[in-house]
C-alpha positions in Angstrom: -298.3 -61.6 65.5 -301.9 -62.7 66.0 -303.1 -60.5 63.1 -300.5 -62.0 60.9 -301.6 -65.5 61.7 -305.2 -64.5 61.2 -304.5 -62.9 57.9 -302.6 -65.9 56.7 -305.5 -68.2 57.7 -308.0 -66.0 55.9 -305.8 -65.9 52.8 -305.5 -69.7 52.8 -309.2 -70.1 53.1 -309.9 -67.6 50.3 -307.4 -69.4 48.1 -309.2 -72.7 48.6 -312.5 -71.1 47.7 -311.3 -69.2 44.6 -308.7 -71.6 43.1 -310.2 -74.4 41.0 -310.1 -77.9 42.4 -308.0 -79.9 40.1 -309.0 -83.6 39.8 -307.2 -86.4 38.1 -309.2 -88.7 35.8 -308.4 -92.2 37.0 -311.5 -93.9 35.6 -309.4 -96.0 33.2 -306.3 -96.4 35.4 -305.8 -98.8 38.3 -303.3 -97.4 40.8 -302.8 -100.8 42.4 -301.9 -102.4 39.0 -299.5 -99.6 38.3 -297.8 -100.0 41.7 -297.6 -103.7 41.3 -296.1 -103.4 37.8 -293.7 -100.8 38.9 -292.4 -102.5 42.0 -292.6 -106.1 40.9 -294.4 -107.4 44.0 -298.0 -108.4 44.4 -298.3 -106.6 47.8 -298.9 -103.0 46.6 -298.5 -101.7 50.1 -294.9 -103.0 50.3 -294.3 -101.5 46.8 -295.5 -98.1 48.0 -293.6 -98.2 51.3 -290.3 -99.5 49.9 -290.3 -97.9 46.5 -292.8 -95.1 45.8 -292.3 -93.5 49.2 -289.0 -95.0 50.2 -287.6 -91.6 51.2 -290.3 -91.3 53.9 -289.6 -94.9 55.1 -286.0 -94.1 55.7 -286.9 -91.4 58.1 -289.5 -93.6 59.8 -286.8 -96.1 60.6 -284.5 -93.2 61.8 -287.3 -91.8 64.0 -287.8 -95.2 65.6 -284.1 -95.4 66.3 -284.1 -92.0 67.9 -287.1 -93.0 70.0 -285.1 -95.9 71.4 -282.2 -93.6 72.1 -284.6 -91.2 73.8 -285.9 -94.0 76.1 -282.4 -94.9 77.1 -281.5 -91.2 77.7 -284.6 -90.5 79.8 -284.2 -93.6 82.0 -280.4 -93.3 82.4 -280.6 -91.5 85.8 -283.5 -93.6 87.1 -283.1 -96.2 89.9 -283.8 -99.8 88.9 -287.1 -101.1 90.0 -286.6 -103.2 93.2 -289.4 -105.7 92.9 -290.4 -107.1 89.6 -293.6 -109.2 89.7 -294.0 -111.9 87.0 -296.3 -114.7 86.1 -295.4 -117.7 88.2 -298.3 -120.1 87.7 -297.7 -122.9 85.2 -300.7 -122.4 83.0 -299.9 -118.7 82.4 -296.3 -119.5 81.6 -297.3 -122.2 79.1 -299.8 -120.0 77.4 -297.3 -117.1 77.2 -294.6 -119.3 75.8 -297.0 -120.8 73.3 -298.1 -117.3 72.2 -294.5 -116.2 71.9 -293.7 -119.2 69.6 -296.7 -118.4 67.4 -295.8 -114.7 67.3 -292.2 -115.5 66.4 -293.3 -117.8 63.6 -295.7 -115.2 62.3 -292.9 -112.6 62.4 -290.6 -114.7 60.3 -293.4 -115.4 57.8 -294.3 -111.7 57.5 -290.6 -110.7 57.1 -289.8 -113.3 54.4 -293.1 -113.2 52.4 -294.3 -109.7 53.2 -293.8 -108.6 49.6 -296.1 -111.4 48.4 -299.0 -111.2 50.9 -300.3 -108.8 53.5 -297.5 -108.1 55.9 -294.1 -106.6 55.7 -291.1 -105.5 57.8 -293.0 -103.3 60.3 -295.7 -105.9 60.9 -293.0 -108.5 61.3 -291.2 -106.4 63.8 -294.3 -105.9 65.9 -295.0 -109.6 65.9 -291.3 -110.2 66.9 -291.5 -107.6 69.7 -294.8 -109.3 70.9 -293.0 -112.6 71.1 -290.2 -111.1 73.2 -292.7 -109.4 75.5 -294.5 -112.6 76.1 -291.2 -114.3 77.0 -290.2 -111.4 79.2 -293.3 -111.7 81.5 -292.4 -115.3 82.3 -288.6 -115.0 82.5 -286.2 -113.3 84.9 -284.9 -109.9 83.8 -281.3 -111.1 84.3 -281.9 -114.0 81.9 -283.4 -111.7 79.3 -280.6 -109.2 79.7 -278.0 -112.0 79.4 -279.5 -113.2 76.2 -279.7 -109.7 74.8 -276.0 -109.1 75.5 -274.9 -112.6 74.3 -276.4 -112.1 70.9 -275.1 -108.5 70.8 -278.5 -107.2 69.9 -277.5 -103.6 70.2 -274.8 -103.9 67.6 -277.1 -106.0 65.3 -279.8 -103.3 65.5 -277.4 -100.5 64.5 -275.9 -102.6 61.7 -279.4 -103.3 60.3 -280.2 -99.6 60.3 -277.0 -98.7 58.5 -277.5 -101.4 55.9 -281.1 -100.3 55.4 -280.1 -96.7 54.9 -277.3 -97.6 52.4 -279.5 -99.9 50.4 -282.3 -97.4 50.4 -279.9 -94.6 49.3 -278.7 -96.9 46.4 -282.3 -97.5 45.3 -283.1 -93.8 45.4 -280.0 -93.2 43.3 -281.2 -95.6 40.6 -279.3 -98.7 41.5 -281.8 -101.6 41.5 -281.7 -105.4 41.5 -283.6 -107.6 39.0 -287.3 -107.7 39.8 -287.6 -111.4 39.1 -290.8 -113.3 38.3 -293.9 -111.6 39.8 -295.3 -113.7 42.7 -292.2 -115.7 43.3 -290.3 -115.6 46.7 -287.2 -114.1 45.0 -288.8 -111.1 43.3 -289.3 -107.4 43.8 -285.6 -106.5 43.7 -284.4 -104.9 46.9 -287.9 -104.9 48.6 -287.6 -108.3 50.3 -284.2 -107.4 51.7 -285.5 -104.1 53.0 -288.5 -105.9 54.6 -286.2 -108.3 56.5 -283.9 -105.4 57.6 -286.9 -103.5 59.0 -288.2 -106.6 60.7 -284.8 -107.1 62.5 -284.6 -103.4 63.4 -288.1 -103.2 64.9 -287.8 -106.5 66.7 -284.4 -105.7 68.3 -285.5 -102.1 69.1 -288.7 -103.4 70.8 -286.5 -105.9 72.8 -284.3 -103.0 74.0 -287.3 -100.9 75.1 -288.9 -103.9 76.9 -285.8 -104.6 78.8 -285.4 -100.9 79.8 -289.0 -100.5 81.0 -288.8 -103.8 83.0 -285.6 -102.7 84.6 -286.7 -99.2 85.5 -290.5 -99.5 85.7 -291.2 -103.1 86.6 -293.2 -105.6 84.7 -296.7 -105.7 86.1 
């Protein structure tokens, strides 16, 4: 088998040397302008993620969901951590809560306006998870777990994934919403909705992972 791998490697190397290198003349074409015009949103990155390579984005969301399920599966037979140390001094609590408030506001801003300015669903989800993490280091695990169950975060996470997959599949099938006026908040067709769904998914998924690691691995 080693000789087969070696021969395949040599053949690939020879192919790269012998075959001509095809280049695309883009001197008079702006890729960013094409993406913006095609997607209907000023943020070309959001246009690429949720339109040009939407098929890849679907599986990125699915992989993140599988990662959360994997954490739950691997820690299912673990014993809960007995002692959980947290910040107890008042200045640290105030700073952590202030940081959580700012992160939450940034998360909402990135989710709603991610198609107009730098940001988007994944960045919004990271900011939301950061906010939850900052609250977790200053709150009791029981309180965090109670809030998680009260808001049925697990169900909301699964629903957001299913809605995202359905809307993405419809978009890939050619069903699209009106693009609207370029630069306005209600523009880009389905892209703003996908942004918000990804933000919800990543935030709630991060919340689930944080609770699991606090319960089975401790906090600090």
